[in-house]
N, C-alpha and C positions, 0 to 999 in steps of 0.2 A: 777663204778666213785664218787673219794672222792675229798671232798678239804677239808681233815683238816689240822688246821694251817695256812688255807690260809682265806686273808681277799678280799673280795670281793664288790667294791662299785655299785651302781648301779643307774640306773636316772629313773627316771618314776618312781620307783619302788612300790606307791600306789597302781594303780591299774593296770587292761588289763595283757601285756606283764611282765611288769618289776617287778610287786605284786608276779606272779607265778614264775618266775626268782629265786627271793628273798628268796621264800618258801622252794624252788628247792635246793639251795646252801647250805639253812642253814639245810635241812636235810641230805645232804650231807655231814653235818663238817664242814662246812664256818664258818667265821661270816660275817656279813653282814653291810654296809653302806646305808641305804635305804632314798634314796635323794628326793625328789618330792616337788613342788611346795605347793602341798596340805598337811601343815603340821600334823595336824587331820587325814588324810587317813594315814599317814607316821607311824603315829606314831603306829597304828593300827594291821600295816604290823608289827611294832618291837613287840609290844604284842603277837601275832600270835605265832610270831619266838622265843621270851623266854617262851609261853607255850610249846613250844616243847624240851625246853633243849638250845635253843642256844642261842646268841651272838648277838646281833644287837646294831644301834642306827639310830635315825632318823633326817635327814638336810635338813631342809628348802631350797630351794633351785630356784632361781625364774634364769631357765637358757638366762636371756635376758640380764641378767643383767656379766660383766667379773668378779668384787670382788667376787659375789655371786659365781662364780663358782671354781674362785679360794679360796674361803672359806670352801666349799665342798670339795677339796681336803685336806685342812689342817685337819679338823674335821676330817676326816678321822684318816689320820694320827695320831693327839692327841688321837684318842680312839683307837688305834690299833696297828700306830706305822708301818705299808701299806699297801703296797696294790698290790694286786698279779694279780689281775681279776680287766676292767674296763667294765662293761657294758655302752655304750651311746644307750641309749633305749628312753628319753623322747621324745613325742611330741603332742601338742593338741594345739587346736584352739581356745582363751579366746571367751566369750558370744559376747561382741561385734563384733568380726571379723566373725562370723558365717558367717549372711547375706552375703558377700564377699567373701566368700571362695570356689566356685566353679563357673567359669569362666570363660568365651572364652576368647582367649590371647589379645582381643582386648580389654577388660571390666576391665582387670585386675587389681586388686586395690592394688596402691604402698604399704600401709600397711600390704595387705596381705603376700604379693612381703616379704616384708622386714622381716615382721616375722616370718615367714617357714623358712626363710634364716639362720637366726637367731639361730632361738632355735633347729632346724634340725640340719642343716651344722655347723653352725662358731662355735657353743658351744661343736659342734662334737669336734671337731679342737680344742679347745680352754680347752675340758677335759684333750685332749689326748697328748695335749704339755705340760702339767703340768705333766702328772704321765709317761710321757716316761722316764724321769733321775730318776726318783725312782727305779723304772723297771730297770735303766739301773746300778745302783746301787745294786739292789739286784739280779740282777745275771740275770733277765728274770723276764715274765709274759707275759699274755692275754689280747688282748682289743676282745670287741667283738660289734658290732654296728649293732644296727637295720635299716636296709634296709630294701628296699622293690621291688615285681615284677613289681610296679610302678616306678621304678628304674632303668629297665628293659626293660620297654616294657610303651608305652603314654595310655591314658586314656581322656577323652573326661571331658575337665574343668576343669581339675589338674595339669595346668602346671608349678603351684609356687611347688604341690607337686612334682611331676616330678621328673624336676628338681634339687631339694631338695633331695631326695635320690638317684638316679642316680650320684647327685657329691658322696655323703655320699662308694655309692661300688666304687668307683674310688679313692678316698680317703683312704680307706679300703686297696688296693690294691700300695701305693703308701707307707703308716707305715709299712708293711708287708715288703716289698722291705729295706728300707733305713732302718728298727731294727734287723731284720734276722738272724744279726749276733750278736745281743745282746740279743740272747733265751729272745724275743718279737715276740710273734705269732700276727696279727692281720685280724680276719674275721670278715665277715659281715652274717646274715641272712636276705632272703626275704623271708618274708608272703607273701602268696596270701588275698585272706578273709578270717578276722578270726574275733571271737567275743569278741568284745573289744566296749569302750563308739565312740570312733575315728566310726568306720565303723557302728555301728549299728544306727546314726544319719539320716544317709543314708539311711538305710533300713528301718527305721520306717515311716521317712518322705514325702522320693523323691519314689511316685506311679508305680508298677510293677517292681521296681527294684531289692528290696526283691529275688520275685522269678525269673528274669533273671539273678542276680549271685547265686544262685544257681541251675540253668539249666546251667548254663556255668563250674561249676566244675563237673570234673569226679565223684570224689567221693558223690557229691548229699549233701554238708552239708559245714558249716565253719566249718575251725581249731579252737580250742580253746586256751587258753595266757597256758595253761599245755605245749599242747605240742611246740609249739616255745618254751617256757623256754626249754624240753629237747633239741632245736637243740643249742640251746644257750650255756646251759648247756657243751653239748658234745663240741661243738666246744673253751669253755674256759679250756675245763679238760684237762688232763695228755692224754689222749684218741686220742686226738687230735694230741700228738706231733710233730705230719711231716704235717698239715695242715694249713697252712696260705694265706692271698692273697687271700681266696674264696669267692663266694658269694651263698651260700646255700640257693638255692631255697627248701623250703616248702608249697607246693600252694594247694594239691588235689590233683594232674594232672592237675590243671589251665590251667599251661603254656605251654603245653605238646602237645598243637593242632591247628593247622594252622587256625582255627577259620571257615573252612569250613565243612556244615553240614555233617551229615552221607551219608553213600552211602548204610549202609543196612534199609531194610525195617521192620517195626515194629511187 
């Protein structure tokens, strides 16, 4: 799996799955635009890439602002002249909205709902809309969106997140259908419980949640960002040349179960 001569733009690339994808893309010969709200952390990822002999640029981007999404695309083109792979990966909730992030539907905080849909869905559309004409002119490209098993099934207290990720899954399918004839593939990864800062907040602050989460996963452990990056990189690569419109689940077997208890005795 190689990306020699290809340019990848990855959002939320300063940590977690995005960082792992950026590093993996660079190791496979690709050039990377590392986009993130946290500019110092993005610069640190660029330093890791250049230390291994790769080429990358850090781009500070606030995905709540369409003008900055447009500028992110422009800076990538200015630096490298093309975009072959777009990984719409970024999502996070700022500290000011953490208190209202988990709530029943009747208590949903409107600001949390609006922020979640803007960063997790509308920004995905805006970035995708911007790169599609570029990829058409180039003769093709690959788009990988980070969705979630939470876009396939429901979670208690996460209605905004569930709705946003479900929309990402179906948006992925529409892009795949509409642009397959242009040589553009669009897929999404649906991670399960992954050891990222977003999940760690719940694991460390909600009593019993960590043990219950591990007990629900047949593999008995959290996934790693690197494992999710491997799936994203496969979907972005020529190895997946006949794969488009897919929602690729990587969850340690979590959603393979009906939820009923085992009939075997220990």
